[in-house]
PATIRO-70728 format. One line per field, with one value per atom (N, C-alpha, C, O): residue in three letters; x, y negated, z negated; atom name; residue number from 0. Coordinates in nm, 2 decimals, always signed. Last residue first. Layout:
PATIRO-70728
resn ALA / ... $
xx X / ... $
yy Y / ... $
zz Z / ... $
name CA / ... $
resi NUM / ... $
This chain:
PATIRO-70728
resn GLY / GLY / GLY / GLY / GLY / GLY / GLY / GLY / GLY / GLY / GLY / GLY / VAL / VAL / VAL / VAL / PHE / PHE / PHE / PHE / GLN / GLN / GLN / GLN / VAL / VAL / VAL / VAL / ILE / ILE / ILE / ILE / GLU / GLU / GLU / GLU / PHE / PHE / PHE / PHE / ASN / ASN / ASN / ASN / ALA / ALA / ALA / ALA / GLY / GLY / GLY / GLY / ASP / ASP / ASP / ASP / VAL / VAL / VAL / VAL / VAL / VAL / VAL / VAL / PRO / PRO / PRO / PRO / THR / THR / THR / THR / GLY / GLY / GLY / GLY / SER / SER / SER / SER / TRP / TRP / TRP / TRP / ALA / ALA / ALA / ALA / PRO / PRO / PRO / PRO / ARG / ARG / ARG / ARG / ARG / ARG / ARG / ARG / LEU / LEU / LEU / LEU / ILE / ILE / ILE / ILE / ALA / ALA / ALA / ALA / ARG / ARG / ARG / ARG / ASN / ASN / ASN / ASN / MET / MET / MET / MET / GLU / GLU / GLU / GLU / VAL / VAL / VAL / VAL / ALA / ALA / ALA / ALA / VAL / VAL / VAL / VAL / ARG / ARG / ARG / ARG / GLU / GLU / GLU / GLU / PRO / PRO / PRO / PRO / ASP / ASP / ASP / ASP / LEU / LEU / LEU / LEU / GLU / GLU / GLU / GLU / LEU / LEU / LEU / LEU / VAL / VAL / VAL / VAL / ALA / ALA / ALA / ALA / LEU / LEU / LEU / LEU / LEU / LEU / LEU / LEU / GLN / GLN / GLN / GLN / ARG / ARG / ARG / ARG / VAL / VAL / VAL / VAL / ASP / ASP / ASP / ASP / LEU / LEU / LEU / LEU / GLY / GLY / GLY / GLY / PRO / PRO / PRO / PRO / LEU / LEU / LEU / LEU / VAL / VAL / VAL / VAL / ARG / ARG / ARG / ARG / ARG / ARG / ARG / ARG / LEU / LEU / LEU / LEU / GLU / GLU / GLU / GLU / GLY / GLY / GLY / GLY / ASN / ASN / ASN / ASN / VAL / VAL / VAL / VAL / VAL / VAL / VAL / VAL / ILE / ILE / ILE / ILE / GLN / GLN / GLN / GLN / VAL / VAL / VAL / VAL / GLY / GLY / GLY / GLY / GLU / GLU / GLU / GLU / THR / THR / THR / THR / GLY / GLY / GLY / GLY / ALA / ALA / ALA / ALA / ALA / ALA / ALA / ALA / ALA / ALA / ALA / ALA / VAL / VAL / VAL / VAL / GLY / GLY / GLY / GLY / SER / SER / SER / SER / GLY / GLY / GLY / GLY / PRO / PRO / PRO / PRO / PRO / PRO / PRO / PRO / THR / THR / THR / THR / GLN / GLN / GLN / GLN / CYS / CYS / CYS / CYS / GLU / GLU / GLU / GLU / ARG / ARG / ARG / ARG / GLU / GLU / GLU / GLU / HIS / HIS / HIS / HIS / ARG / ARG / ARG / ARG / MET / MET / MET / MET $
xx +1.64 / +1.54 / +1.53 / +1.45 / +1.72 / +1.75 / +1.63 / +1.52 / +1.85 / +1.83 / +1.80 / +1.85 / +1.78 / +1.87 / +1.80 / +1.69 / +1.81 / +1.73 / +1.84 / +1.96 / +1.86 / +1.91 / +1.85 / +1.84 / +1.77 / +1.76 / +1.80 / +1.75 / +1.82 / +1.85 / +1.87 / +1.97 / +1.75 / +1.74 / +1.78 / +1.76 / +1.89 / +1.86 / +1.84 / +1.92 / +1.84 / +1.82 / +1.83 / +1.76 / +2.02 / +1.93 / +1.95 / +2.05 / +2.19 / +2.11 / +2.00 / +1.89 / +2.24 / +2.32 / +2.18 / +2.10 / +2.14 / +2.16 / +2.21 / +2.20 / +2.17 / +2.19 / +2.24 / +2.35 / +1.91 / +2.05 / +2.02 / +1.92 / +1.76 / +1.76 / +1.85 / +1.93 / +1.78 / +1.77 / +1.75 / +1.73 / +1.85 / +1.92 / +1.90 / +2.01 / +1.61 / +1.73 / +1.83 / +1.93 / +1.39 / +1.37 / +1.54 / +1.58 / +1.37 / +1.36 / +1.39 / +1.41 / +1.31 / +1.45 / +1.42 / +1.47 / +1.13 / +1.13 / +1.28 / +1.35 / +1.17 / +1.22 / +1.18 / +1.22 / +1.00 / +1.03 / +1.04 / +0.97 / +1.08 / +0.97 / +1.03 / +1.15 / +1.23 / +1.10 / +1.01 / +0.90 / +1.47 / +1.35 / +1.24 / +1.15 / +1.44 / +1.52 / +1.41 / +1.30 / +1.48 / +1.41 / +1.51 / +1.61 / +1.55 / +1.60 / +1.50 / +1.41 / +1.64 / +1.52 / +1.61 / +1.69 / +1.86 / +1.82 / +1.69 / +1.64 / +1.96 / +1.93 / +1.91 / +1.95 / +2.05 / +1.95 / +1.89 / +1.80 / +2.23 / +2.14 / +1.99 / +1.88 / +2.46 / +2.43 / +2.28 / +2.21 / +2.68 / +2.57 / +2.51 / +2.50 / +2.88 / +2.92 / +2.84 / +2.87 / +2.86 / +2.84 / +2.86 / +2.86 / +2.90 / +3.02 / +2.99 / +3.08 / +2.69 / +2.79 / +2.91 / +3.02 / +2.51 / +2.46 / +2.60 / +2.65 / +2.56 / +2.53 / +2.55 / +2.60 / +2.44 / +2.59 / +2.62 / +2.71 / +2.15 / +2.23 / +2.38 / +2.44 / +2.12 / +2.11 / +2.19 / +2.29 / +2.40 / +2.27 / +2.26 / +2.36 / +2.66 / +2.63 / +2.45 / +2.38 / +2.74 / +2.73 / +2.66 / +2.61 / +3.00 / +2.87 / +2.84 / +2.94 / +3.08 / +3.12 / +3.00 / +2.89 / +2.98 / +3.02 / +3.05 / +3.05 / +2.96 / +2.99 / +3.06 / +3.16 / +2.77 / +2.86 / +2.85 / +2.74 / +2.59 / +2.67 / +2.75 / +2.84 / +2.41 / +2.54 / +2.57 / +2.57 / +2.16 / +2.16 / +2.32 / +2.37 / +2.11 / +2.07 / +2.14 / +2.16 / +2.31 / +2.29 / +2.24 / +2.32 / +2.27 / +2.30 / +2.24 / +2.15 / +2.55 / +2.42 / +2.38 / +2.46 / +2.71 / +2.69 / +2.50 / +2.39 / +2.87 / +2.76 / +2.72 / +2.69 / +3.22 / +3.12 / +2.98 / +2.94 / +3.53 / +3.41 / +3.36 / +3.42 / +3.76 / +3.72 / +3.59 / +3.51 / +3.80 / +3.83 / +3.81 / +3.83 / +3.82 / +3.78 / +3.82 / +3.89 / +3.69 / +3.76 / +3.78 / +3.75 / +3.39 / +3.48 / +3.54 / +3.47 / +3.35 / +3.35 / +3.41 / +3.52 / +3.40 / +3.28 / +3.26 / +3.18 / +3.66 / +3.57 / +3.42 / +3.32 / +3.86 / +3.74 / +3.64 / +3.54 / +4.07 / +4.06 / +3.97 / +3.98 / +4.01 / +4.08 / +4.06 / +3.97 / +3.97 / +3.94 / +4.04 / +4.14 / +3.92 / +4.03 / +4.01 / +4.01 / +3.69 / +3.72 / +3.87 / +3.90 / +3.44 / +3.59 / +3.63 / +3.61 / +3.13 / +3.19 / +3.31 / +3.28 / +2.97 / +3.02 / +3.10 / +3.16 / +2.65 / +2.85 / +2.89 / +2.85 / +2.38 / +2.44 / +2.62 / +2.69 / +2.13 / +2.29 / +2.34 / +2.34 $
yy +11.73 / +11.81 / +11.81 / +11.87 / +11.57 / +11.60 / +11.66 / +11.63 / +11.28 / +11.41 / +11.43 / +11.34 / +10.97 / +11.04 / +11.18 / +11.18 / +10.71 / +10.83 / +10.91 / +10.93 / +10.36 / +10.51 / +10.62 / +10.63 / +10.10 / +10.17 / +10.33 / +10.39 / +9.75 / +9.88 / +9.99 / +10.00 / +9.44 / +9.56 / +9.70 / +9.74 / +9.17 / +9.34 / +9.38 / +9.36 / +8.89 / +8.95 / +9.10 / +9.13 / +8.71 / +8.81 / +8.84 / +8.81 / +8.52 / +8.47 / +8.58 / +8.54 / +8.62 / +8.55 / +8.48 / +8.43 / +8.96 / +8.84 / +8.75 / +8.81 / +9.27 / +9.20 / +9.06 / +9.05 / +9.34 / +9.33 / +9.29 / +9.28 / +9.72 / +9.58 / +9.50 / +9.56 / +9.90 / +9.81 / +9.68 / +9.56 / +10.14 / +10.12 / +9.98 / +9.94 / +10.11 / +10.04 / +10.05 / +9.98 / +10.19 / +10.04 / +9.99 / +9.87 / +10.48 / +10.44 / +10.32 / +10.31 / +10.40 / +10.43 / +10.40 / +10.30 / +10.08 / +10.19 / +10.25 / +10.19 / +9.84 / +9.87 / +10.03 / +10.10 / +9.64 / +9.77 / +9.77 / +9.74 / +9.29 / +9.36 / +9.50 / +9.48 / +9.12 / +9.14 / +9.24 / +9.27 / +9.13 / +8.98 / +8.99 / +8.91 / +9.45 / +9.33 / +9.21 / +9.20 / +9.77 / +9.63 / +9.53 / +9.52 / +10.10 / +9.97 / +9.88 / +9.90 / +10.38 / +10.32 / +10.14 / +10.08 / +10.68 / +10.52 / +10.47 / +10.53 / +10.91 / +10.92 / +10.77 / +10.74 / +10.91 / +11.00 / +11.00 / +11.08 / +10.75 / +10.72 / +10.79 / +10.74 / +10.70 / +10.79 / +10.75 / +10.73 / +10.43 / +10.47 / +10.56 / +10.53 / +10.23 / +10.37 / +10.45 / +10.54 / +10.00 / +9.97 / +10.15 / +10.19 / +10.05 / +9.97 / +9.96 / +9.89 / +10.19 / +10.29 / +10.18 / +10.23 / +10.02 / +10.14 / +10.19 / +10.22 / +9.88 / +9.81 / +9.89 / +9.86 / +10.06 / +10.00 / +9.96 / +10.02 / +10.01 / +10.14 / +10.16 / +10.21 / +9.75 / +9.78 / +9.92 / +9.93 / +9.62 / +9.65 / +9.73 / +9.78 / +9.34 / +9.47 / +9.50 / +9.40 / +9.12 / +9.22 / +9.35 / +9.44 / +9.01 / +9.00 / +9.09 / +9.18 / +9.16 / +9.13 / +9.07 / +9.11 / +9.02 / +9.12 / +9.07 / +8.96 / +8.93 / +8.86 / +8.98 / +9.04 / +8.89 / +8.95 / +8.92 / +8.89 / +8.86 / +8.78 / +8.85 / +8.89 / +9.05 / +9.05 / +8.95 / +8.99 / +9.17 / +9.06 / +9.00 / +8.91 / +9.34 / +9.39 / +9.28 / +9.31 / +9.16 / +9.29 / +9.36 / +9.42 / +8.90 / +8.93 / +9.07 / +9.10 / +8.76 / +8.85 / +8.85 / +8.79 / +8.60 / +8.62 / +8.67 / +8.63 / +8.74 / +8.69 / +8.72 / +8.83 / +8.52 / +8.66 / +8.60 / +8.49 / +8.46 / +8.41 / +8.54 / +8.64 / +8.46 / +8.44 / +8.45 / +8.46 / +8.45 / +8.35 / +8.35 / +8.25 / +8.78 / +8.67 / +8.53 / +8.55 / +8.98 / +8.98 / +8.83 / +8.75 / +9.12 / +9.04 / +8.99 / +8.95 / +9.48 / +9.38 / +9.30 / +9.34 / +9.67 / +9.61 / +9.48 / +9.40 / +9.80 / +9.85 / +9.78 / +9.84 / +9.68 / +9.79 / +9.82 / +9.87 / +9.66 / +9.65 / +9.71 / +9.83 / +9.71 / +9.76 / +9.70 / +9.64 / +9.50 / +9.59 / +9.62 / +9.55 / +9.35 / +9.36 / +9.51 / +9.61 / +9.16 / +9.27 / +9.28 / +9.21 / +8.98 / +8.97 / +9.10 / +9.16 / +8.90 / +9.03 / +8.97 / +8.91 / +8.62 / +8.69 / +8.78 / +8.75 / +8.65 / +8.67 / +8.71 / +8.81 / +8.50 / +8.55 / +8.54 / +8.46 / +8.53 / +8.45 / +8.57 / +8.68 $
zz -8.91 / -8.94 / -9.14 / -9.20 / -8.64 / -8.75 / -8.81 / -8.77 / -8.38 / -8.43 / -8.55 / -8.62 / -8.32 / -8.38 / -8.41 / -8.47 / -8.01 / -8.13 / -8.20 / -8.17 / -8.04 / -8.04 / -8.14 / -8.26 / -7.91 / -8.02 / -7.98 / -7.88 / -7.83 / -7.80 / -7.90 / -7.98 / -7.71 / -7.82 / -7.75 / -7.64 / -7.52 / -7.57 / -7.67 / -7.76 / -7.38 / -7.52 / -7.48 / -7.39 / -7.14 / -7.17 / -7.32 / -7.38 / -7.10 / -7.17 / -7.18 / -7.23 / -6.76 / -6.87 / -6.93 / -6.86 / -6.66 / -6.60 / -6.78 / -6.89 / -6.53 / -6.69 / -6.63 / -6.57 / -6.32 / -6.33 / -6.48 / -6.54 / -6.22 / -6.33 / -6.36 / -6.44 / -6.13 / -6.05 / -6.14 / -6.12 / -6.31 / -6.21 / -6.14 / -6.09 / -6.49 / -6.51 / -6.44 / -6.48 / -6.39 / -6.34 / -6.42 / -6.43 / -6.57 / -6.37 / -6.32 / -6.19 / -6.85 / -6.79 / -6.62 / -6.56 / -6.89 / -6.85 / -6.78 / -6.70 / -7.13 / -6.98 / -6.96 / -7.05 / -7.30 / -7.28 / -7.12 / -7.03 / -7.33 / -7.26 / -7.27 / -7.27 / -7.51 / -7.54 / -7.48 / -7.53 / -7.34 / -7.32 / -7.39 / -7.38 / -7.30 / -7.25 / -7.27 / -7.23 / -7.46 / -7.44 / -7.43 / -7.50 / -7.41 / -7.40 / -7.39 / -7.30 / -7.61 / -7.58 / -7.54 / -7.61 / -7.59 / -7.63 / -7.58 / -7.49 / -7.49 / -7.62 / -7.67 / -7.79 / -7.20 / -7.24 / -7.40 / -7.43 / -7.20 / -7.16 / -7.19 / -7.21 / -7.47 / -7.39 / -7.36 / -7.46 / -7.47 / -7.51 / -7.41 / -7.29 / -7.39 / -7.45 / -7.51 / -7.59 / -7.33 / -7.45 / -7.54 / -7.66 / -7.05 / -7.14 / -7.25 / -7.32 / -7.01 / -7.02 / -7.06 / -7.11 / -7.01 / -7.14 / -7.14 / -7.25 / -6.82 / -6.95 / -7.06 / -7.17 / -6.57 / -6.62 / -6.78 / -6.84 / -6.66 / -6.69 / -6.73 / -6.82 / -6.62 / -6.73 / -6.74 / -6.82 / -6.39 / -6.42 / -6.55 / -6.59 / -6.36 / -6.42 / -6.41 / -6.41 / -6.25 / -6.16 / -6.19 / -6.11 / -6.47 / -6.40 / -6.32 / -6.31 / -6.80 / -6.65 / -6.55 / -6.59 / -7.11 / -6.99 / -6.85 / -6.81 / -7.41 / -7.30 / -7.21 / -7.24 / -7.68 / -7.63 / -7.49 / -7.44 / -8.02 / -7.90 / -7.83 / -7.90 / -8.14 / -8.15 / -7.99 / -7.87 / -8.17 / -8.26 / -8.24 / -8.32 / -7.96 / -8.10 / -8.23 / -8.35 / -7.78 / -7.79 / -7.94 / -8.01 / -7.57 / -7.70 / -7.68 / -7.61 / -7.31 / -7.34 / -7.51 / -7.57 / -7.07 / -7.22 / -7.25 / -7.23 / -6.83 / -6.85 / -7.01 / -7.05 / -6.76 / -6.78 / -6.77 / -6.73 / -6.75 / -6.72 / -6.72 / -6.68 / -7.06 / -6.93 / -6.89 / -6.98 / -7.36 / -7.25 / -7.11 / -7.04 / -7.38 / -7.43 / -7.33 / -7.23 / -7.13 / -7.20 / -7.24 / -7.15 / -7.04 / -7.02 / -7.11 / -7.20 / -7.00 / -7.07 / -7.04 / -7.00 / -6.81 / -6.76 / -6.88 / -6.86 / -6.77 / -6.88 / -6.86 / -6.90 / -6.59 / -6.55 / -6.62 / -6.58 / -6.85 / -6.72 / -6.66 / -6.67 / -7.15 / -7.06 / -6.95 / -7.01 / -7.37 / -7.35 / -7.25 / -7.25 / -7.76 / -7.61 / -7.56 / -7.63 / -7.81 / -7.80 / -7.72 / -7.63 / -7.98 / -7.90 / -7.91 / -8.02 / -8.00 / -8.03 / -7.96 / -7.86 / -8.22 / -8.03 / -8.07 / -8.18 / -8.37 / -8.43 / -8.25 / -8.18 / -8.54 / -8.45 / -8.44 / -8.49 / -8.80 / -8.74 / -8.67 / -8.70 $
name N / CA / C / O / N / CA / C / O / N / CA / C / O / N / CA / C / O / N / CA / C / O / N / CA / C / O / N / CA / C / O / N / CA / C / O / N / CA / C / O / N / CA / C / O / N / CA / C / O / N / CA / C / O / N / CA / C / O / N / CA / C / O / N / CA / C / O / N / CA / C / O / N / CA / C / O / N / CA / C / O / N / CA / C / O / N / CA / C / O / N / CA / C / O / N / CA / C / O / N / CA / C / O / N / CA / C / O / N / CA / C / O / N / CA / C / O / N / CA / C / O / N / CA / C / O / N / CA / C / O / N / CA / C / O / N / CA / C / O / N / CA / C / O / N / CA / C / O / N / CA / C / O / N / CA / C / O / N / CA / C / O / N / CA / C / O / N / CA / C / O / N / CA / C / O / N / CA / C / O / N / CA / C / O / N / CA / C / O / N / CA / C / O / N / CA / C / O / N / CA / C / O / N / CA / C / O / N / CA / C / O / N / CA / C / O / N / CA / C / O / N / CA / C / O / N / CA / C / O / N / CA / C / O / N / CA / C / O / N / CA / C / O / N / CA / C / O / N / CA / C / O / N / CA / C / O / N / CA / C / O / N / CA / C / O / N / CA / C / O / N / CA / C / O / N / CA / C / O / N / CA / C / O / N / CA / C / O / N / CA / C / O / N / CA / C / O / N / CA / C / O / N / CA / C / O / N / CA / C / O / N / CA / C / O / N / CA / C / O / N / CA / C / O / N / CA / C / O / N / CA / C / O / N / CA / C / O / N / CA / C / O / N / CA / C / O / N / CA / C / O / N / CA / C / O / N / CA / C / O / N / CA / C / O / N / CA / C / O / N / CA / C / O / N / CA / C / O / N / CA / C / O / N / CA / C / O / N / CA / C / O / N / CA / C / O $
resi 87 / 87 / 87 / 87 / 86 / 86 / 86 / 86 / 85 / 85 / 85 / 85 / 84 / 84 / 84 / 84 / 83 / 83 / 83 / 83 / 82 / 82 / 82 / 82 / 81 / 81 / 81 / 81 / 80 / 80 / 80 / 80 / 79 / 79 / 79 / 79 / 78 / 78 / 78 / 78 / 77 / 77 / 77 / 77 / 76 / 76 / 76 / 76 / 75 / 75 / 75 / 75 / 74 / 74 / 74 / 74 / 73 / 73 / 73 / 73 / 72 / 72 / 72 / 72 / 71 / 71 / 71 / 71 / 70 / 70 / 70 / 70 / 69 / 69 / 69 / 69 / 68 / 68 / 68 / 68 / 67 / 67 / 67 / 67 / 66 / 66 / 66 / 66 / 65 / 65 / 65 / 65 / 64 / 64 / 64 / 64 / 63 / 63 / 63 / 63 / 62 / 62 / 62 / 62 / 61 / 61 / 61 / 61 / 60 / 60 / 60 / 60 / 59 / 59 / 59 / 59 / 58 / 58 / 58 / 58 / 57 / 57 / 57 / 57 / 56 / 56 / 56 / 56 / 55 / 55 / 55 / 55 / 54 / 54 / 54 / 54 / 53 / 53 / 53 / 53 / 52 / 52 / 52 / 52 / 51 / 51 / 51 / 51 / 50 / 50 / 50 / 50 / 49 / 49 / 49 / 49 / 48 / 48 / 48 / 48 / 47 / 47 / 47 / 47 / 46 / 46 / 46 / 46 / 45 / 45 / 45 / 45 / 44 / 44 / 44 / 44 / 43 / 43 / 43 / 43 / 42 / 42 / 42 / 42 / 41 / 41 / 41 / 41 / 40 / 40 / 40 / 40 / 39 / 39 / 39 / 39 / 38 / 38 / 38 / 38 / 37 / 37 / 37 / 37 / 36 / 36 / 36 / 36 / 35 / 35 / 35 / 35 / 34 / 34 / 34 / 34 / 33 / 33 / 33 / 33 / 32 / 32 / 32 / 32 / 31 / 31 / 31 / 31 / 30 / 30 / 30 / 30 / 29 / 29 / 29 / 29 / 28 / 28 / 28 / 28 / 27 / 27 / 27 / 27 / 26 / 26 / 26 / 26 / 25 / 25 / 25 / 25 / 24 / 24 / 24 / 24 / 23 / 23 / 23 / 23 / 22 / 22 / 22 / 22 / 21 / 21 / 21 / 21 / 20 / 20 / 20 / 20 / 19 / 19 / 19 / 19 / 18 / 18 / 18 / 18 / 17 / 17 / 17 / 17 / 16 / 16 / 16 / 16 / 15 / 15 / 15 / 15 / 14 / 14 / 14 / 14 / 13 / 13 / 13 / 13 / 12 / 12 / 12 / 12 / 11 / 11 / 11 / 11 / 10 / 10 / 10 / 10 / 9 / 9 / 9 / 9 / 8 / 8 / 8 / 8 / 7 / 7 / 7 / 7 / 6 / 6 / 6 / 6 / 5 / 5 / 5 / 5 / 4 / 4 / 4 / 4 / 3 / 3 / 3 / 3 / 2 / 2 / 2 / 2 / 1 / 1 / 1 / 1 / 0 / 0 / 0 / 0 $
């Protein structure tokens, strides 16, 4: 089951406000709407994720870190983002 995340976000945050045009994507099973023109590295910033502590899969393909800046976030893309957790 997918849920669309609706958030009140400040201008310039990269997240499209409810009722506005944006790119619809799925992140870890949640429907989201973000501003068009983002690349994967920018998406991680919008999601407030540390790029040094995640692995990203887009449309069932692992994206290597060097490709993040050159990979656009497109309408309908499906992302799985896994965060690394340290511990002992």
